[in-house]
Backbone as CSV, one residue per row, in Angstrom:
resi,resn,N_x,N_y,N_z,CA_x,CA_y,CA_z,C_x,C_y,C_z
1,MET,54.652,81.612,35.606,54.762,82.917,36.260,55.190,83.977,35.250
2,ASP,54.547,85.148,35.303,54.905,86.284,34.454,55.989,87.083,35.181
3,LEU,57.237,86.731,34.942,58.336,87.356,35.672,58.449,88.857,35.415
4,PRO,58.341,89.344,34.184,58.441,90.799,33.986,57.403,91.576,34.788
5,THR,56.172,91.091,34.814,55.130,91.786,35.572,55.421,91.739,37.069
6,THR,55.897,90.581,37.539,56.223,90.434,38.959,57.330,91.398,39.373
7,LEU,58.367,91.491,38.567,59.494,92.352,38.916,59.112,93.830,38.820
8,ALA,58.338,94.176,37.820,57.925,95.570,37.659,57.041,96.030,38.811
9,GLY,56.448,95.087,39.530,55.589,95.425,40.647,56.303,95.539,41.979
10,PHE,57.617,95.308,42.032,58.372,95.446,43.272,58.449,96.923,43.697
11,PRO,58.680,97.201,44.989,58.772,98.587,45.470,59.868,99.366,44.749
12,ASN,59.506,100.529,44.237,60.448,101.429,43.562,61.153,100.761,42.385
13,ALA,60.463,99.846,41.716,61.067,99.129,40.597,61.224,100.039,39.383
14,ALA,62.341,99.827,38.669,62.611,100.563,37.437,63.511,99.708,36.564
15,PRO,63.491,99.930,35.258,64.402,99.177,34.393,65.859,99.425,34.783
16,LEU,66.676,98.404,34.654,68.113,98.536,34.913,68.784,98.945,33.609
17,ASP,69.280,100.165,33.575,69.864,100.687,32.342,71.029,99.829,31.878
18,GLY,71.124,99.636,30.575,72.261,98.952,29.983,72.143,97.449,29.903
19,LEU,71.013,96.891,30.360,70.819,95.447,30.300,69.347,95.178,30.018
20,ASP,69.098,94.426,28.950,67.704,94.162,28.594,67.072,93.168,29.555
21,ARG,65.771,93.251,29.702,64.986,92.375,30.569,65.579,92.322,31.981
22,ALA,65.878,93.509,32.495,66.490,93.627,33.820,65.868,94.805,34.560
23,TRP,65.761,94.661,35.887,65.124,95.666,36.725,65.957,95.886,37.990
24,LYS,65.710,97.019,38.638,66.288,97.302,39.951,65.146,97.748,40.849
25,TRP,65.280,97.488,42.156,64.256,97.900,43.110,64.868,98.023,44.496
26,SER,64.188,98.781,45.375,64.710,99.007,46.716,63.549,99.165,47.688
27,PRO,63.261,98.133,48.494,62.142,98.222,49.436,62.389,99.194,50.577
28,ILE,63.653,99.336,51.004,64.029,100.306,52.041,65.385,100.897,51.639
29,PRO,65.732,102.079,52.167,66.925,102.775,51.678,68.244,102.008,51.776
30,VAL,68.385,101.042,52.681,69.681,100.364,52.844,69.781,99.053,52.057
31,LEU,68.706,98.652,51.408,68.718,97.413,50.636,68.445,97.715,49.171
32,TYR,69.309,97.187,48.313,69.195,97.444,46.881,69.288,96.112,46.133
33,PHE,68.338,95.906,45.252,68.273,94.659,44.499,68.253,94.952,43.003
34,ALA,68.742,94.002,42.239,68.640,94.075,40.785,68.455,92.650,40.284
35,GLY,67.750,92.528,39.196,67.503,91.193,38.661,67.377,91.217,37.159
36,ALA,67.754,90.103,36.548,67.650,89.950,35.097,67.139,88.554,34.794
37,LEU,66.375,88.452,33.730,65.900,87.139,33.315,67.032,86.362,32.661
38,THR,66.993,85.043,32.811,67.937,84.200,32.085,67.658,84.302,30.594
39,ALA,68.573,83.763,29.798,68.433,83.879,28.348,67.114,83.320,27.847
40,ASP,66.630,82.235,28.478,65.365,81.641,28.039,64.146,82.269,28.713
41,GLY,64.376,83.215,29.621,63.284,83.942,30.248,62.509,83.195,31.313
42,THR,62.992,82.035,31.737,62.223,81.219,32.688,62.673,81.376,34.131
43,ARG,63.832,82.006,34.366,64.355,82.132,35.720,64.865,83.546,35.954
44,LEU,64.958,83.901,37.234,65.448,85.219,37.627,66.847,85.096,38.212
45,LEU,67.756,85.905,37.718,69.080,86.072,38.304,69.015,87.349,39.133
46,GLN,69.249,87.237,40.424,69.076,88.390,41.320,70.360,88.670,42.075
47,THR,70.694,89.942,42.188,71.844,90.333,42.989,71.388,91.311,44.065
48,ASN,71.956,91.190,45.261,71.553,91.970,46.428,72.728,92.804,46.922
49,GLN,72.455,94.034,47.320,73.483,94.892,47.889,72.934,95.565,49.143
50,ARG,73.797,95.714,50.130,73.399,96.327,51.400,74.261,97.548,51.680
51,GLY,73.614,98.641,52.084,74.341,99.834,52.484,74.497,100.862,51.392
52,GLY,74.652,100.443,50.173,74.805,101.345,49.045,74.546,100.590,47.760
53,HIS,74.284,101.316,46.689,73.955,100.664,45.429,75.014,100.973,44.387
54,ASP,75.787,99.965,44.020,76.757,100.066,42.934,76.089,99.463,41.702
55,GLU,75.401,100.320,40.958,74.615,99.826,39.826,75.499,99.231,38.735
56,GLU,76.672,99.794,38.539,77.582,99.268,37.520,78.007,97.839,37.865
57,LEU,78.301,97.609,39.143,78.693,96.266,39.575,77.528,95.295,39.413
58,ALA,76.332,95.706,39.824,75.159,94.840,39.696,74.925,94.458,38.238
59,ARG,75.031,95.428,37.366,74.822,95.159,35.936,75.883,94.194,35.395
60,ALA,77.130,94.386,35.807,78.203,93.512,35.337,78.007,92.079,35.826
61,VAL,77.593,91.930,37.087,77.356,90.596,37.652,76.224,89.897,36.908
62,LEU,75.135,90.604,36.678,73.984,90.000,36.009,74.311,89.635,34.563
63,ALA,75.041,90.502,33.870,75.411,90.203,32.481,76.313,88.971,32.423
64,PHE,77.273,88.889,33.340,78.177,87.737,33.385,77.397,86.464,33.688
65,ALA,76.491,86.534,34.657,75.708,85.357,35.045,74.830,84.881,33.891
66,ARG,74.250,85.809,33.161,73.410,85.429,32.021,74.227,84.721,30.943
67,GLN,75.477,85.115,30.798,76.338,84.513,29.782,76.890,83.159,30.197
68,HIS,76.793,82.830,31.490,77.369,81.580,32.002,76.261,80.744,32.636
69,GLU,75.562,79.997,31.812,74.434,79.206,32.278,74.841,78.126,33.269
70,GLU,76.122,77.766,33.289,76.570,76.745,34.226,76.400,77.186,35.682
71,LEU,76.220,78.468,35.908,75.984,78.956,37.265,74.664,78.460,37.835
72,THR,73.709,78.194,36.990,72.383,77.803,37.469,72.031,76.363,37.114
73,GLY,73.013,75.582,36.723,72.757,74.180,36.385,73.740,73.270,37.084
74,GLY,73.638,71.996,36.818,74.597,71.038,37.343,74.268,70.463,38.689
75,GLY,73.199,70.925,39.327,72.780,70.331,40.588,73.591,70.730,41.794
76,ARG,74.455,71.718,41.670,75.255,72.160,42.819,74.485,73.216,43.615
77,HIS,74.676,73.209,44.922,73.963,74.142,45.781,74.524,75.560,45.681
78,ILE,75.813,75.649,45.476,76.474,76.939,45.276,77.577,76.720,44.255
79,THR,77.699,77.641,43.319,78.616,77.485,42.194,79.332,78.801,41.948
80,ALA,80.547,78.735,41.458,81.270,79.944,41.079,81.936,79.729,39.726
81,VAL,81.941,80.776,38.928,82.626,80.755,37.634,83.658,81.875,37.642
82,PRO,84.946,81.555,37.420,85.982,82.596,37.403,85.967,83.366,36.086
83,GLY,86.790,84.411,36.044,86.918,85.199,34.828,86.175,86.514,34.861
84,PHE,85.563,86.838,35.994,84.810,88.085,36.133,85.735,89.218,36.563
85,SER,85.419,90.418,36.117,86.125,91.605,36.607,85.176,92.790,36.571
86,ALA,85.404,93.731,37.462,84.613,94.950,37.513,85.503,96.074,38.002
87,ALA,85.419,97.224,37.362,86.265,98.356,37.704,86.097,98.737,39.171
88,GLY,87.238,98.917,39.842,87.211,99.341,41.229,87.016,98.229,42.231
89,HIS,86.971,96.977,41.768,86.757,95.836,42.653,87.782,94.740,42.360
90,ALA,88.081,93.931,43.380,89.046,92.841,43.240,88.382,91.504,42.933
91,PHE,87.069,91.458,42.874,86.373,90.201,42.604,86.868,89.590,41.284
92,ASP,87.021,88.253,41.282,87.473,87.581,40.059,86.537,86.456,39.626
93,ALA,85.340,86.392,40.215,84.379,85.340,39.881,82.968,85.844,40.192
94,VAL,81.997,85.136,39.656,80.605,85.331,40.052,80.104,84.013,40.595
95,ALA,79.428,84.062,41.730,78.879,82.862,42.363,77.360,82.906,42.312
96,ALA,76.746,81.740,42.436,75.287,81.644,42.424,74.829,80.679,43.499
97,ALA,73.770,81.057,44.200,73.148,80.210,45.220,71.774,79.780,44.742
98,THR,71.445,78.522,44.937,70.170,77.976,44.489,69.030,78.424,45.409
99,PRO,67.779,78.247,44.972,66.643,78.639,45.812,66.674,78.016,47.205
100,GLY,67.099,76.759,47.308,67.135,76.096,48.605,68.166,76.662,49.550
101,VAL,69.119,77.409,49.010,70.171,78.016,49.828,69.804,79.438,50.239
102,HIS,69.341,80.247,49.293,69.138,81.660,49.614,67.777,81.962,50.235
103,GLY,66.719,81.314,49.810,65.410,81.485,50.424,64.734,82.831,50.216
104,HIS,65.257,83.677,49.324,64.645,84.983,49.101,63.244,84.845,48.493
105,HIS,62.355,85.734,48.876,60.955,85.797,48.429,60.087,84.700,49.048
106,LYS,60.662,83.849,49.875,59.924,82.692,50.395,58.688,83.093,51.187
107,ALA,58.765,84.192,51.926,57.661,84.579,52.796,56.451,85.069,52.015
108,HIS,56.702,85.810,50.921,55.563,86.409,50.216,55.291,85.802,48.847
109,ASP,56.254,85.055,48.271,56.037,84.496,46.933,56.922,83.264,46.723
110,PRO,56.554,82.120,47.311,57.366,80.902,47.168,57.580,80.486,45.720
111,ALA,56.614,80.772,44.869,56.769,80.415,43.458,57.914,81.192,42.819
112,LEU,58.107,82.439,43.258,59.224,83.228,42.752,60.548,82.695,43.294
113,THR,60.561,82.295,44.564,61.773,81.697,45.140,62.264,80.535,44.288
114,ALA,61.344,79.703,43.851,61.692,78.479,43.131,62.399,78.738,41.807
115,VAL,62.227,79.945,41.234,62.852,80.234,39.936,63.934,81.311,40.059
116,THR,64.336,81.625,41.294,65.337,82.666,41.521,66.671,82.070,41.926
117,HIS,67.721,82.497,41.262,69.088,82.181,41.665,69.752,83.497,42.064
118,VAL,70.251,83.561,43.276,70.959,84.763,43.713,72.398,84.678,43.242
119,VAL,72.833,85.683,42.503,74.205,85.729,41.989,74.926,86.895,42.657
120,PHE,76.204,86.739,42.867,76.939,87.784,43.573,78.408,87.777,43.187
121,PRO,79.058,88.948,43.261,80.493,88.997,42.958,81.267,88.233,44.022
122,ALA,82.249,87.464,43.589,82.931,86.562,44.521,84.389,86.419,44.123
123,TYR,85.052,85.531,44.841,86.441,85.172,44.544,86.477,83.677,44.236
124,ALA,87.268,83.295,43.260,87.286,81.897,42.818,87.662,80.941,43.944
125,THR,88.405,81.417,44.927,88.849,80.553,46.026,87.731,80.228,47.013
126,GLU,86.573,80.870,46.884,85.551,80.768,47.929,84.602,79.591,47.777
127,VAL,84.526,79.004,46.610,83.525,77.966,46.359,84.201,76.717,45.809
128,SER,83.902,75.571,46.399,84.470,74.313,45.915,83.562,73.624,44.901
129,GLY,82.253,73.868,45.009,81.291,73.145,44.178,80.905,71.807,44.762
130,ARG,81.544,71.429,45.872,81.243,70.158,46.538,80.460,70.369,47.835
131,GLU,80.047,71.597,48.104,79.353,71.900,49.352,78.025,71.153,49.452
132,SER,77.776,70.582,50.624,76.447,70.032,50.904,75.473,71.198,51.020
133,LEU,74.179,70.893,51.103,73.197,71.961,51.261,73.473,72.760,52.529
134,ALA,73.744,72.075,53.634,74.012,72.774,54.901,75.271,73.633,54.796
135,GLU,76.296,73.132,54.123,77.530,73.902,53.966,77.310,75.108,53.068
136,ALA,76.534,74.925,51.996,76.241,76.044,51.097,75.458,77.125,51.829
137,GLU,74.501,76.719,52.654,73.734,77.685,53.448,74.652,78.454,54.399
138,ALA,75.563,77.736,55.043,76.482,78.390,55.977,77.381,79.380,55.250
139,ARG,77.875,78.987,54.104,78.737,79.875,53.336,77.968,81.119,52.904
140,TYR,76.783,80.924,52.335,76.020,82.046,51.799,75.469,82.945,52.909
141,GLN,74.903,82.359,53.926,74.172,83.135,54.916,75.049,83.726,56.014
142,ARG,76.218,83.090,56.310,76.996,83.549,57.466,78.452,83.895,57.169
143,MET,79.050,83.281,56.176,80.484,83.430,56.025,80.914,84.396,54.916
144,LEU,80.196,84.415,53.806,80.672,85.177,52.648,80.188,86.622,52.600
145,ARG,79.117,86.950,53.299,78.555,88.307,53.279,78.366,88.807,51.839
146,PRO,77.602,88.081,51.024,77.517,88.372,49.591,76.897,89.708,49.231
147,ALA,76.164,90.342,50.139,75.539,91.630,49.832,76.476,92.807,50.073
148,GLU,77.677,92.552,50.608,78.634,93.619,50.894,79.626,93.729,49.745
149,THR,79.533,94.811,49.000,80.328,94.941,47.775,81.796,95.277,48.038
150,GLY,82.126,95.675,49.279,83.506,96.006,49.589,84.251,94.917,50.337
151,ARG,83.680,93.729,50.395,84.274,92.661,51.204,85.521,92.063,50.540
152,GLY,86.365,91.449,51.379,87.511,90.719,50.881,87.200,89.234,50.757
153,PRO,88.141,88.435,50.259,87.899,87.010,50.060,87.860,86.221,51.362
154,VAL,87.021,85.188,51.376,86.969,84.225,52.474,87.149,82.845,51.846
155,PRO,88.399,82.397,51.644,88.632,81.140,50.945,87.927,79.954,51.595
156,PHE,87.497,79.016,50.758,86.877,77.785,51.242,87.874,77.024,52.097
157,LEU,87.421,76.553,53.247,88.291,75.822,54.175,87.442,74.933,55.060
158,LYS,87.878,73.687,55.220,87.301,72.794,56.216,88.448,72.311,57.088
159,MET,88.207,72.235,58.388,89.296,71.831,59.273,88.772,71.059,60.470
160,SER,89.675,70.329,61.091,89.444,69.719,62.396,90.734,69.898,63.189
161,PHE,90.621,69.935,64.512,91.822,70.141,65.316,91.561,69.716,66.753
162,ASP,92.665,69.496,67.461,92.574,69.169,68.877,93.853,69.621,69.551
163,ASN,93.711,70.322,70.667,94.867,70.788,71.407,94.708,70.364,72.859
164,PRO,95.408,69.308,73.299,95.270,68.810,74.676,95.657,69.841,75.731
165,ARG,96.538,70.773,75.378,96.974,71.759,76.380,95.883,72.791,76.642
166,THR,95.274,73.306,75.594,94.247,74.336,75.769,92.867,73.741,76.010
167,GLY,92.696,72.467,75.639,91.391,71.841,75.756,90.432,72.266,74.666
168,VAL,90.942,72.928,73.658,90.116,73.412,72.547,90.274,72.462,71.371
169,GLY,89.178,72.178,70.705,89.234,71.294,69.547,87.899,71.193,68.858
170,SER,87.848,70.412,67.799,86.620,70.221,67.043,85.628,69.385,67.836
171,THR,84.361,69.654,67.620,83.312,68.834,68.227,82.592,67.996,67.182
172,ASN,82.834,68.277,65.915,82.214,67.525,64.825,83.010,66.249,64.539
173,PRO,82.386,65.255,63.910,83.090,63.994,63.645,84.124,64.073,62.527
174,GLY,84.063,65.075,61.699,85.019,65.213,60.603,85.419,66.665,60.442
175,ARG,85.997,66.990,59.303,86.367,68.380,59.044,85.107,69.211,58.797
176,ALA,85.106,70.430,59.314,83.958,71.321,59.177,84.417,72.675,58.655
177,LEU,83.496,73.406,58.067,83.806,74.731,57.555,84.398,75.610,58.643
178,ALA,85.380,76.395,58.263,86.010,77.307,59.215,86.524,78.526,58.473
179,HIS,86.752,79.585,59.218,87.352,80.782,58.639,88.878,80.615,58.660
180,PRO,89.577,81.055,57.629,91.043,80.917,57.611,91.743,81.465,58.842
181,ARG,91.198,82.514,59.459,91.865,83.070,60.649,91.901,82.053,61.788
182,VAL,90.899,81.147,61.838,90.900,80.120,62.884,92.045,79.147,62.655
183,LEU,92.242,78.759,61.411,93.349,77.851,61.087,94.687,78.486,61.440
184,ARG,94.892,79.719,61.037,96.162,80.391,61.310,96.366,80.617,62.810
185,ARG,95.298,80.745,63.565,95.407,80.927,65.019,95.784,79.634,65.722
186,GLU,95.208,78.512,65.270,95.381,77.253,65.989,96.718,76.573,65.714
187,ILE,97.288,76.778,64.537,98.554,76.095,64.226,99.660,76.470,65.223
188,PRO,99.946,77.745,65.486,101.022,78.070,66.432,100.760,77.568,67.851
189,GLN,99.488,77.355,68.199,99.152,76.884,69.546,99.636,75.463,69.814
190,LEU,100.034,74.734,68.760,100.472,73.340,68.925,101.945,73.201,69.309
191,VAL,102.691,74.295,69.280,104.114,74.208,69.612,104.298,73.600,71.001
192,GLY,105.073,72.510,71.085,105.330,71.846,72.353,104.171,71.024,72.873
193,VAL,103.223,70.679,72.023,102.040,69.927,72.454,101.943,68.613,71.675
194,PRO,102.648,67.558,72.098,102.507,66.265,71.422,101.091,65.724,71.591
195,GLY,100.593,65.066,70.570,99.253,64.490,70.619,98.186,65.401,70.042
196,GLY,98.532,66.659,69.815,97.590,67.575,69.191,97.756,67.562,67.676
197,PHE,96.801,68.124,66.986,96.889,68.188,65.527,95.982,69.281,64.993
198,VAL,96.296,69.714,63.784,95.415,70.551,62.975,95.388,69.935,61.591
199,GLU,94.204,69.709,61.075,94.043,69.125,59.737,93.104,70.025,58.940
200,PHE,93.466,70.303,57.681,92.590,71.165,56.889,92.492,70.677,55.449
201,GLU,91.394,71.080,54.831,91.085,70.729,53.435,90.795,72.018,52.676
202,ASN,91.396,72.158,51.488,91.181,73.382,50.722,90.084,73.197,49.661
203,ARG,89.917,74.182,48.836,88.827,74.207,47.859,88.865,73.034,46.894
204,VAL,90.054,72.587,46.527,90.167,71.513,45.538,90.281,70.134,46.182
205,GLY,90.099,70.061,47.500,90.062,68.775,48.187,91.393,68.278,48.699
206,GLU,92.443,69.080,48.606,93.741,68.682,49.150,93.702,68.778,50.678
207,VAL,94.260,67.763,51.345,94.221,67.701,52.809,95.642,67.741,53.354
208,ARG,95.861,68.550,54.366,97.148,68.627,55.063,96.899,68.422,56.558
209,ARG,97.845,67.759,57.226,97.765,67.541,58.675,99.066,68.011,59.307
210,MET,98.969,68.759,60.394,100.127,69.315,61.081,100.109,68.875,62.538
211,GLU,101.241,68.350,63.010,101.366,67.863,64.381,102.703,68.304,64.953
212,TRP,102.838,68.179,66.297,104.101,68.506,66.949,104.681,67.239,67.567
213,ASP,105.921,66.907,67.189,106.631,65.753,67.746,108.107,66.110,67.793
214,ASP,108.502,66.836,68.848,109.852,67.411,68.936,110.165,68.255,67.701
215,GLY,109.179,68.912,67.185,109.286,69.712,65.970,108.045,69.480,65.123
216,TRP,107.892,70.279,64.116,106.700,70.170,63.275,106.749,68.954,62.365
217,VAL,105.590,68.315,62.225,105.428,67.191,61.294,104.263,67.553,60.373
218,LEU,104.542,67.522,59.080,103.528,67.851,58.082,103.283,66.636,57.201
219,SER,102.017,66.272,57.015,101.703,65.126,56.153,100.514,65.453,55.273
220,ASP,100.474,64.786,54.112,99.360,64.976,53.187,98.663,63.661,52.853
221,GLY,98.912,62.635,53.666,98.299,61.331,53.441,99.193,60.372,52.691
222,THR,100.177,60.895,51.983,101.105,60.031,51.239,102.551,60.283,51.627
223,GLU,102.837,61.472,52.132,104.213,61.846,52.454,104.245,62.586,53.780
224,GLU,105.303,62.362,54.559,105.475,63.032,55.836,106.771,63.820,55.819
225,ARG,106.699,65.068,56.261,107.892,65.918,56.324,108.109,66.376,57.758
226,ARG,109.365,66.334,58.205,109.739,66.807,59.535,110.711,67.979,59.413
227,GLY,110.789,68.740,60.483,111.717,69.871,60.488,111.205,71.086,59.737
228,VAL,109.923,71.121,59.478,109.334,72.279,58.808,109.189,73.408,59.823
229,SER,109.445,74.634,59.406,109.313,75.768,60.319,107.861,76.246,60.356
230,LEU,107.553,77.014,61.399,106.210,77.573,61.510,105.920,78.502,60.346
231,ASP,106.884,79.307,59.949,106.675,80.209,58.821,106.367,79.427,57.549
232,GLU,107.057,78.310,57.355,106.797,77.479,56.180,105.379,76.913,56.213
233,LEU,104.928,76.500,57.400,103.569,75.971,57.523,102.537,77.040,57.184
234,LEU,102.733,78.239,57.707,101.773,79.309,57.456,101.799,79.743,55.991
235,ASP,102.985,79.715,55.391,103.064,80.011,53.955,102.324,78.946,53.145
236,LEU,102.450,77.684,53.577,101.751,76.600,52.906,100.247,76.792,53.000
237,VAL,99.792,77.208,54.163,98.349,77.457,54.345,97.879,78.502,53.351
238,ASP,98.608,79.617,53.283,98.210,80.694,52.376,98.202,80.222,50.925
239,GLU,99.248,79.478,50.549,99.325,78.966,49.178,98.187,77.982,48.879
240,SER,97.914,77.118,49.835,96.881,76.106,49.640,95.504,76.740,49.491
241,LEU,95.238,77.785,50.270,93.924,78.423,50.221,93.741,79.273,48.966
242,ARG,94.834,79.521,48.256,94.725,80.216,46.973,94.521,79.266,45.812
243,ALA,94.504,77.967,46.078,94.397,76.974,44.986,93.089,77.118,44.229
């Protein structure tokens, strides 16, 4: 595939100033795209923005991604590399989604999809690198909102829970992806509810389980602690999700 010719033919395509072998294009006023070839010229690194175009951020993301080839290798469905920074933004990493996760260009040019990695500004806490294909799709397509340049972090989290009093709990056989606000909401609901539990796993694979038995019981699979306060549990959650 002749990638330069393909990119130059996109709607409203123009060179991306300040980065060689890079272009920007916008098919409609609310969608803005930019892309750069990898160092070997065989793949496209693409970044997407919705609502407004921060060209400086797009250029910084693409330059960082080009310098870190590990973003597009290793067989992971979604990957993040820390160490990124951009003026006016809190992002501290760049993440990349594989063709099987992002699906861009699939309708009109499947061959282009196969050589495109979507890269986006991210937070190091958001990607574990252990995501299955389905989990990577869920993170990219529904949870992280990668095209929104003003977004805050959504730390990686998997959880399971059951509350006999409310009748609310997990329906999956194991821990499943969840938003941190769900974890913080469900923990206080266990007060005075023996037999219920909340269990969560953070980005680095650490697992914590919280139960009520005449007071809070916290365990990590090797050690059990009793008499922990609710504030301590919530502080632990915040600390764990920053790992």
